[in-house]
Every structure is written in C-alpha cells, then in structure tokens.
A tleap script that builds the chain and sets N, CA, C and O, in Angstrom:
source leaprc.protein.ff14SB
mol = sequence {
  NMET LEU GLU TRP ARG THR SER LYS LEU PHE
  SER PRO LEU GLU ARG ALA ALA LEU GLU TYR
  ALA GLU ARG ILE THR THR THR GLY GLN LYS
  VAL ASP ASP THR LEU PHE ALA GLU LEU GLN
  LYS HIE PHE THR GLU ALA GLU ILE VAL GLU
  LEU THR ALA ALA ILE ALA MET GLU ASN PHE
  ARG SER LYS PHE ASN PRO PRO LEU GLY ILE
  GLU ALA GLN GLY PHE CYS MET VAL PRO LYS
  LYS PRO ALA ALA CLYS
}
set mol.1.N position { -15.733 -4.352 -3.305 }
set mol.1.CA position { -15.207 -3.003 -3.312 }
set mol.1.C position { -14.256 -2.849 -2.114 }
set mol.1.O position { -14.512 -3.360 -1.024 }
set mol.2.N position { -13.190 -2.150 -2.346 }
set mol.2.CA position { -12.214 -1.930 -1.287 }
set mol.2.C position { -12.667 -0.791 -0.387 }
set mol.2.O position { -13.080 0.265 -0.868 }
set mol.3.N position { -12.589 -1.009 0.909 }
set mol.3.CA position { -13.106 -0.037 1.872 }
set mol.3.C position { -12.377 1.297 1.859 }
set mol.3.O position { -12.995 2.328 2.125 }
set mol.4.N position { -11.083 1.311 1.559 }
set mol.4.CA position { -10.357 2.577 1.603 }
set mol.4.C position { -10.877 3.579 0.579 }
set mol.4.O position { -10.734 4.788 0.761 }
set mol.5.N position { -11.467 3.091 -0.473 }
set mol.5.CA position { -11.986 3.987 -1.520 }
set mol.5.C position { -13.205 4.783 -1.038 }
set mol.5.O position { -13.428 5.914 -1.473 }
set mol.6.N position { -13.978 4.191 -0.150 }
set mol.6.CA position { -15.215 4.838 0.282 }
set mol.6.C position { -15.185 5.340 1.719 }
set mol.6.O position { -16.036 6.133 2.123 }
set mol.7.N position { -14.217 4.885 2.481 }
set mol.7.CA position { -14.133 5.287 3.879 }
set mol.7.C position { -13.793 6.767 4.014 }
set mol.7.O position { -12.976 7.295 3.260 }
set mol.8.N position { -14.414 7.421 4.966 }
set mol.8.CA position { -14.141 8.828 5.238 }
set mol.8.C position { -12.917 9.002 6.145 }
set mol.8.O position { -12.561 10.122 6.509 }
set mol.9.N position { -12.282 7.891 6.504 }
set mol.9.CA position { -11.130 7.924 7.398 }
set mol.9.C position { -9.840 8.349 6.709 }
set mol.9.O position { -8.870 8.693 7.384 }
set mol.10.N position { -9.808 8.332 5.379 }
set mol.10.CA position { -8.576 8.614 4.652 }
set mol.10.C position { -8.610 9.981 3.986 }
set mol.10.O position { -9.617 10.386 3.405 }
set mol.11.N position { -7.497 10.673 4.084 }
set mol.11.CA position { -7.333 11.982 3.450 }
set mol.11.C position { -7.019 11.785 1.964 }
set mol.11.O position { -6.704 10.671 1.546 }
set mol.12.N position { -7.100 12.855 1.160 }
set mol.12.CA position { -6.707 12.745 -0.252 }
set mol.12.C position { -5.262 12.261 -0.425 }
set mol.12.O position { -4.977 11.493 -1.344 }
set mol.13.N position { -4.354 12.700 0.443 }
set mol.13.CA position { -2.964 12.251 0.394 }
set mol.13.C position { -2.899 10.737 0.614 }
set mol.13.O position { -2.207 10.030 -0.119 }
set mol.14.N position { -3.614 10.246 1.615 }
set mol.14.CA position { -3.603 8.810 1.917 }
set mol.14.C position { -4.248 8.009 0.792 }
set mol.14.O position { -3.783 6.918 0.464 }
set mol.15.N position { -5.314 8.541 0.201 }
set mol.15.CA position { -5.962 7.849 -0.912 }
set mol.15.C position { -5.024 7.740 -2.112 }
set mol.15.O position { -4.991 6.708 -2.782 }
set mol.16.N position { -4.268 8.793 -2.384 }
set mol.16.CA position { -3.300 8.757 -3.486 }
set mol.16.C position { -2.240 7.685 -3.227 }
set mol.16.O position { -1.886 6.926 -4.129 }
set mol.17.N position { -1.735 7.625 -1.995 }
set mol.17.CA position { -0.722 6.624 -1.639 }
set mol.17.C position { -1.294 5.209 -1.732 }
set mol.17.O position { -0.618 4.301 -2.216 }
set mol.18.N position { -2.515 5.017 -1.278 }
set mol.18.CA position { -3.142 3.701 -1.339 }
set mol.18.C position { -3.399 3.265 -2.778 }
set mol.18.O position { -3.188 2.103 -3.128 }
set mol.19.N position { -3.850 4.188 -3.600 }
set mol.19.CA position { -4.067 3.876 -5.022 }
set mol.19.C position { -2.744 3.484 -5.673 }
set mol.19.O position { -2.683 2.523 -6.440 }
set mol.20.N position { -1.688 4.232 -5.365 }
set mol.20.CA position { -0.359 3.950 -5.895 }
set mol.20.C position { 0.108 2.565 -5.454 }
set mol.20.O position { 0.592 1.781 -6.270 }
set mol.21.N position { -0.036 2.265 -4.173 }
set mol.21.CA position { 0.372 0.966 -3.649 }
set mol.21.C position { -0.408 -0.163 -4.324 }
set mol.21.O position { 0.160 -1.200 -4.667 }
set mol.22.N position { -1.682 0.042 -4.507 }
set mol.22.CA position { -2.506 -0.984 -5.139 }
set mol.22.C position { -2.076 -1.218 -6.580 }
set mol.22.O position { -1.980 -2.360 -7.029 }
set mol.23.N position { -1.818 -0.135 -7.301 }
set mol.23.CA position { -1.412 -0.275 -8.697 }
set mol.23.C position { -0.062 -0.972 -8.826 }
set mol.23.O position { 0.132 -1.790 -9.725 }
set mol.24.N position { 0.869 -0.653 -7.934 }
set mol.24.CA position { 2.186 -1.290 -7.968 }
set mol.24.C position { 2.067 -2.771 -7.620 }
set mol.24.O position { 2.757 -3.607 -8.202 }
set mol.25.N position { 1.207 -3.085 -6.689 }
set mol.25.CA position { 1.103 -4.441 -6.156 }
set mol.25.C position { 0.319 -5.382 -7.061 }
set mol.25.O position { 0.634 -6.571 -7.131 }
set mol.26.N position { -0.686 -4.879 -7.747 }
set mol.26.CA position { -1.563 -5.715 -8.554 }
set mol.26.C position { -0.945 -5.961 -9.927 }
set mol.26.O position { -0.681 -5.022 -10.678 }
set mol.27.N position { -0.718 -7.238 -10.246 }
set mol.27.CA position { -0.157 -7.614 -11.539 }
set mol.27.C position { -1.062 -7.116 -12.661 }
set mol.27.O position { -2.282 -7.278 -12.613 }
set mol.28.N position { -0.454 -6.518 -13.654 }
set mol.28.CA position { -1.200 -6.021 -14.800 }
set mol.28.C position { -1.669 -4.584 -14.673 }
set mol.28.O position { -2.156 -4.005 -15.645 }
set mol.29.N position { -1.532 -4.001 -13.500 }
set mol.29.CA position { -1.913 -2.603 -13.295 }
set mol.29.C position { -0.739 -1.701 -13.657 }
set mol.29.O position { 0.420 -2.095 -13.532 }
set mol.30.N position { -1.043 -0.517 -14.095 }
set mol.30.CA position { -0.001 0.448 -14.465 }
set mol.30.C position { -0.217 1.745 -13.695 }
set mol.30.O position { -1.343 2.108 -13.355 }
set mol.31.N position { 0.874 2.423 -13.433 }
set mol.31.CA position { 0.824 3.762 -12.859 }
set mol.31.C position { 0.826 4.714 -14.053 }
set mol.31.O position { 1.853 4.911 -14.703 }
set mol.32.N position { -0.330 5.296 -14.328 }
set mol.32.CA position { -0.434 6.180 -15.482 }
set mol.32.C position { -0.109 7.622 -15.100 }
set mol.32.O position { 0.115 7.935 -13.930 }
set mol.33.N position { -0.086 8.483 -16.102 }
set mol.33.CA position { 0.258 9.889 -15.877 }
set mol.33.C position { -0.725 10.579 -14.930 }
set mol.33.O position { -0.333 11.455 -14.159 }
set mol.34.N position { -1.985 10.191 -14.987 }
set mol.34.CA position { -2.998 10.801 -14.126 }
set mol.34.C position { -2.718 10.508 -12.657 }
set mol.34.O position { -2.772 11.410 -11.821 }
set mol.35.N position { -2.420 9.259 -12.343 }
set mol.35.CA position { -2.111 8.901 -10.964 }
set mol.35.C position { -0.809 9.563 -10.521 }
set mol.35.O position { -0.717 10.053 -9.396 }
set mol.36.N position { 0.192 9.582 -11.392 }
set mol.36.CA position { 1.460 10.199 -11.018 }
set mol.36.C position { 1.267 11.695 -10.752 }
set mol.36.O position { 1.882 12.243 -9.837 }
set mol.37.N position { 0.431 12.350 -11.533 }
set mol.37.CA position { 0.141 13.771 -11.302 }
set mol.37.C position { -0.549 13.965 -9.954 }
set mol.37.O position { -0.281 14.944 -9.257 }
set mol.38.N position { -1.432 13.043 -9.584 }
set mol.38.CA position { -2.096 13.115 -8.275 }
set mol.38.C position { -1.080 12.948 -7.157 }
set mol.38.O position { -1.140 13.664 -6.157 }
set mol.39.N position { -0.153 12.018 -7.308 }
set mol.39.CA position { 0.907 11.842 -6.311 }
set mol.39.C position { 1.721 13.122 -6.149 }
set mol.39.O position { 2.060 13.514 -5.033 }
set mol.40.N position { 2.028 13.765 -7.261 }
set mol.40.CA position { 2.841 14.982 -7.225 }
set mol.40.C position { 2.147 16.147 -6.529 }
set mol.40.O position { 2.808 17.100 -6.117 }
set mol.41.N position { 0.832 16.085 -6.393 }
set mol.41.CA position { 0.105 17.110 -5.641 }
set mol.41.C position { 0.389 16.996 -4.146 }
set mol.41.O position { 0.297 17.981 -3.414 }
set mol.42.N position { 0.733 15.794 -3.699 }
set mol.42.CA position { 0.863 15.511 -2.274 }
set mol.42.C position { 2.286 15.209 -1.812 }
set mol.42.O position { 2.608 15.383 -0.636 }
set mol.43.N position { 3.134 14.759 -2.727 }
set mol.43.CA position { 4.465 14.301 -2.362 }
set mol.43.C position { 5.530 14.960 -3.232 }
set mol.43.O position { 5.292 15.278 -4.397 }
set mol.44.N position { 6.705 15.158 -2.648 }
set mol.44.CA position { 7.854 15.613 -3.428 }
set mol.44.C position { 8.388 14.431 -4.235 }
set mol.44.O position { 7.975 13.291 -4.023 }
set mol.45.N position { 9.300 14.705 -5.152 }
set mol.45.CA position { 9.904 13.637 -5.935 }
set mol.45.C position { 10.617 12.635 -5.018 }
set mol.45.O position { 10.492 11.423 -5.199 }
set mol.46.N position { 11.355 13.141 -4.045 }
set mol.46.CA position { 12.061 12.260 -3.104 }
set mol.46.C position { 11.083 11.412 -2.298 }
set mol.46.O position { 11.350 10.238 -2.042 }
set mol.47.N position { 9.961 11.988 -1.899 }
set mol.47.CA position { 8.957 11.235 -1.139 }
set mol.47.C position { 8.316 10.143 -1.996 }
set mol.47.O position { 8.006 9.063 -1.492 }
set mol.48.N position { 8.115 10.418 -3.286 }
set mol.48.CA position { 7.556 9.398 -4.180 }
set mol.48.C position { 8.537 8.240 -4.328 }
set mol.48.O position { 8.134 7.077 -4.349 }
set mol.49.N position { 9.818 8.559 -4.431 }
set mol.49.CA position { 10.830 7.496 -4.506 }
set mol.49.C position { 10.818 6.671 -3.229 }
set mol.49.O position { 10.864 5.442 -3.284 }
set mol.50.N position { 10.758 7.332 -2.083 }
set mol.50.CA position { 10.737 6.620 -0.800 }
set mol.50.C position { 9.470 5.771 -0.664 }
set mol.50.O position { 9.536 4.631 -0.204 }
set mol.51.N position { 8.329 6.313 -1.059 }
set mol.51.CA position { 7.078 5.564 -1.011 }
set mol.51.C position { 7.154 4.339 -1.911 }
set mol.51.O position { 6.722 3.252 -1.527 }
set mol.52.N position { 7.703 4.515 -3.105 }
set mol.52.CA position { 7.862 3.403 -4.044 }
set mol.52.C position { 8.741 2.310 -3.438 }
set mol.52.O position { 8.419 1.126 -3.534 }
set mol.53.N position { 9.846 2.708 -2.818 }
set mol.53.CA position { 10.751 1.734 -2.197 }
set mol.53.C position { 10.060 0.981 -1.064 }
set mol.53.O position { 10.230 -0.231 -0.928 }
set mol.54.N position { 9.285 1.690 -0.253 }
set mol.54.CA position { 8.584 1.044 0.864 }
set mol.54.C position { 7.557 0.035 0.345 }
set mol.54.O position { 7.447 -1.069 0.878 }
set mol.55.N position { 6.818 0.407 -0.676 }
set mol.55.CA position { 5.817 -0.501 -1.253 }
set mol.55.C position { 6.507 -1.716 -1.859 }
set mol.55.O position { 6.068 -2.848 -1.654 }
set mol.56.N position { 7.585 -1.487 -2.603 }
set mol.56.CA position { 8.320 -2.586 -3.230 }
set mol.56.C position { 8.890 -3.532 -2.175 }
set mol.56.O position { 8.866 -4.749 -2.360 }
set mol.57.N position { 9.399 -2.989 -1.078 }
set mol.57.CA position { 9.964 -3.833 -0.017 }
set mol.57.C position { 8.874 -4.704 0.614 }
set mol.57.O position { 9.104 -5.885 0.877 }
set mol.58.N position { 7.703 -4.138 0.856 }
set mol.58.CA position { 6.616 -4.935 1.433 }
set mol.58.C position { 6.160 -6.016 0.461 }
set mol.58.O position { 5.824 -7.124 0.881 }
set mol.59.N position { 6.146 -5.705 -0.835 }
set mol.59.CA position { 5.808 -6.720 -1.833 }
set mol.59.C position { 6.855 -7.831 -1.841 }
set mol.59.O position { 6.518 -9.009 -1.956 }
set mol.60.N position { 8.114 -7.452 -1.720 }
set mol.60.CA position { 9.195 -8.432 -1.654 }
set mol.60.C position { 9.007 -9.347 -0.452 }
set mol.60.O position { 9.082 -10.569 -0.572 }
set mol.61.N position { 8.762 -8.745 0.703 }
set mol.61.CA position { 8.600 -9.548 1.921 }
set mol.61.C position { 7.409 -10.495 1.821 }
set mol.61.O position { 7.470 -11.626 2.303 }
set mol.62.N position { 6.339 -10.040 1.202 }
set mol.62.CA position { 5.142 -10.885 1.113 }
set mol.62.C position { 5.379 -12.112 0.236 }
set mol.62.O position { 4.680 -13.115 0.376 }
set mol.63.N position { 6.344 -12.043 -0.652 }
set mol.63.CA position { 6.682 -13.192 -1.503 }
set mol.63.C position { 7.834 -14.011 -0.931 }
set mol.63.O position { 7.897 -15.221 -1.146 }
set mol.64.N position { 8.734 -13.372 -0.212 }
set mol.64.CA position { 9.939 -14.014 0.294 }
set mol.64.C position { 9.701 -14.790 1.583 }
set mol.64.O position { 10.163 -15.923 1.720 }
set mol.65.N position { 8.993 -14.197 2.517 }
set mol.65.CA position { 8.873 -14.787 3.852 }
set mol.65.C position { 8.046 -16.071 3.933 }
set mol.65.O position { 8.509 -17.029 4.553 }
set mol.66.N position { 6.858 -16.147 3.348 }
set mol.66.CA position { 6.035 -17.355 3.535 }
set mol.66.C position { 6.690 -18.672 3.118 }
set mol.66.O position { 6.596 -19.643 3.868 }
set mol.67.N position { 7.344 -18.753 1.966 }
set mol.67.CA position { 7.940 -20.048 1.605 }
set mol.67.C position { 9.033 -20.504 2.567 }
set mol.67.O position { 9.292 -21.700 2.700 }
set mol.68.N position { 9.667 -19.552 3.233 }
set mol.68.CA position { 10.723 -19.886 4.175 }
set mol.68.C position { 10.212 -20.025 5.604 }
set mol.68.O position { 10.985 -20.276 6.528 }
set mol.69.N position { 8.912 -19.862 5.775 }
set mol.69.CA position { 8.316 -20.016 7.094 }
set mol.69.C position { 8.643 -18.881 8.042 }
set mol.69.O position { 8.583 -19.053 9.259 }
set mol.70.N position { 8.987 -17.726 7.504 }
set mol.70.CA position { 9.309 -16.572 8.346 }
set mol.70.C position { 7.999 -15.919 8.772 }
set mol.70.O position { 7.222 -15.447 7.941 }
set mol.71.N position { 7.774 -15.903 10.067 }
set mol.71.CA position { 6.524 -15.362 10.596 }
set mol.71.C position { 6.752 -14.000 11.233 }
set mol.71.O position { 7.890 -13.578 11.440 }
set mol.72.N position { 5.663 -13.324 11.538 }
set mol.72.CA position { 5.731 -12.015 12.187 }
set mol.72.C position { 6.497 -12.129 13.500 }
set mol.72.O position { 6.405 -13.136 14.202 }
set mol.73.N position { 7.241 -11.098 13.816 }
set mol.73.CA position { 8.042 -11.081 15.032 }
set mol.73.C position { 7.319 -10.387 16.188 }
set mol.73.O position { 7.875 -10.262 17.279 }
set mol.74.N position { 6.094 -9.938 15.959 }
set mol.74.CA position { 5.298 -9.353 17.022 }
set mol.74.C position { 5.550 -7.875 17.268 }
set mol.74.O position { 5.123 -7.339 18.291 }
set mol.75.N position { 6.237 -7.210 16.347 }
set mol.75.CA position { 6.526 -5.786 16.534 }
set mol.75.C position { 5.303 -4.914 16.265 }
set mol.75.O position { 5.156 -3.845 16.857 }
set mol.76.N position { 4.442 -5.362 15.387 }
set mol.76.CA position { 3.258 -4.588 15.031 }
set mol.76.C position { 2.053 -5.516 15.120 }
set mol.76.O position { 1.766 -6.280 14.199 }
set mol.77.N position { 1.370 -5.434 16.225 }
set mol.77.CA position { 0.233 -6.314 16.432 }
set mol.77.C position { -1.020 -5.722 15.772 }
set mol.77.O position { -1.474 -4.639 16.140 }
set mol.78.N position { -1.556 -6.433 14.816 }
set mol.78.CA position { -2.764 -6.012 14.127 }
set mol.78.C position { -3.939 -6.684 14.822 }
set mol.78.O position { -3.963 -7.909 14.936 }
set mol.79.N position { -4.917 -5.905 15.292 }
set mol.79.CA position { -6.053 -6.530 15.980 }
set mol.79.C position { -6.833 -7.434 15.034 }
set mol.79.O position { -7.003 -7.122 13.855 }
set mol.80.N position { -7.295 -8.541 15.558 }
set mol.80.CA position { -8.101 -9.458 14.767 }
set mol.80.C position { -9.510 -8.920 14.645 }
set mol.80.O position { -10.039 -8.269 15.546 }
set mol.81.N position { -10.109 -9.221 13.479 }
set mol.81.CA position { -11.507 -8.829 13.270 }
set mol.81.C position { -12.395 -9.692 14.149 }
set mol.81.O position { -12.123 -10.877 14.338 }
set mol.82.N position { -13.460 -9.098 14.690 }
set mol.82.CA position { -14.388 -9.905 15.491 }
set mol.82.C position { -15.014 -10.982 14.630 }
set mol.82.O position { -15.237 -10.784 13.436 }
set mol.83.N position { -15.293 -12.106 15.229 }
set mol.83.CA position { -15.915 -13.234 14.516 }
set mol.83.C position { -17.313 -12.837 14.052 }
set mol.83.O position { -18.040 -12.133 14.753 }
set mol.84.N position { -17.669 -13.297 12.871 }
set mol.84.CA position { -19.019 -13.027 12.347 }
set mol.84.C position { -20.050 -13.748 13.192 }
set mol.84.O position { -19.838 -14.878 13.632 }
set mol.85.N position { -21.171 -13.076 13.411 }
set mol.85.CA position { -22.225 -13.668 14.229 }
set mol.85.C position { -23.285 -14.300 13.381 }
set mol.85.O position { -24.252 -14.848 13.908 }
savepdb mol mol.pdb
quit
C-alpha cells in the first residue's frame, strides 16, 4: 500500500494531485471523469494543465536521464532512509 493514501500529512488537494500523478505515470491507468472532477474541486483549468506538464516532464526525465548516465546535480537533496535494524 502506498503511504500517501493513508498518511495524515497530505491535504485533499495534495491527495488529488498525487492520485493524478500516479494515474498518469502508471502504464494502463486512466484518468477517469471522477478523478478529473476531484481535480477541478482544487485546481483551475490552467493549474491542471501546468500540473499535467510537470508530471509529464518528470516522467520524461525518469526515462531519458538513466540511459545517458545523467545523475542528480545536487540541487534537491533527498534525505536517505535510515538503515533497517
């Protein structure tokens, strides 16, 4: 199970965006009318277009960079998870 679905850290707006990103990213998933209606509760049409472009760009980078050996440039340092004990 994905943690964002159950975590209390995310607002309804963030959950809608995460669901949208997941559906766009996962092969075989579709953005149905129900999800689009949920997005429209939180975002304007222009914001949905911008969100879609941002998600698509990250998907592009995730496929483009690794084969060419392009690594992170250190602009956004993500903390590592602690080692399992």
